[in-house]
Residue, then its C-alpha position, 0 to 999 in steps of 0.5 A: m750760580p756757578a760754585s768757587h774752588n772752594e765750596k762743594i754743593a751737597c743739594v740745590n733747590r730748582k724749584a725756588y727760583h720757579d716758585y719765588h721771586i728771589e730779591d735778596t740772599l744771606e748765607a747762614g750756618i747749620v746747628l748739625t749732629g755728627t750723623e746729619i753733618k755724615s749724611i750730608r757729606a754723602g748727599h743725602v738730603g733735600i730742601r724741596d719743600s722746605y722753609a725758614r721762619p723766625e721764631n723766638n729771635e732765631i731762624w729755624l728751618y722746617n721741612s728740609t730732609i736730611a737720611h739717616y746715615e747707613s753707618g750710624t747707630l741707634y743716636n741716628h738723628e731724626p730726618g725731618r726735624p727742624r733745625k736751627l740757622l745760625l745768623h748774627r742777631s742784626q741779620i736775624r732783626y732784617l729778616m724778622n721785620e721783612t717776613r712780618q711786614k711785606g709779606y716775604t718768605l725764606v727759602p733755602l736756595k742750597i746747602y753747600f760745604r764753605k771751607g768745611i763747614a755746611k752753609v746754607e743760601l737762603g733767599l727772601g722771596r715773594g711767591k709768584k701767581v700762576y701767570d708770573k711762572r709762564q712767563t717765566i717759562a715762556e722766556r726760557d723757552a725763548e731763550r733756548e730758540m735764540q741760542r739753538d738759531y745762533k749755533i745753527s747760524r755758525 
């Protein structure tokens, strides 16, 4: 997924595409404090094992880690706190129905800046089985082999 010219990617969750079949994606804003946004701009953010979950007609992001800001004072943020995601009411209803009825999981795919505002890309995914992961790895290896053979034949 190439970033457009006005996007700056802060963090990508590569593990998400390995562990889940991503069927739909949504863009959401994140409610952050001053030191959190400074830490994200510096690239000190991790979303590897994080997930989002609906609660009380809101979507919350859990297990995301935003490191302490080095120049912060005693008002520095807590690194692992849950963060509220900003979505339209219809999008929240859609995500609540999908996760409740069909067994999907909300997985953050990347955190980026669009026009200076922090956004998170959420993926609506279903967990892969072990044999699905092996099949994905085999397909990737076959694609690399074909590319390698193509470069040699040139």
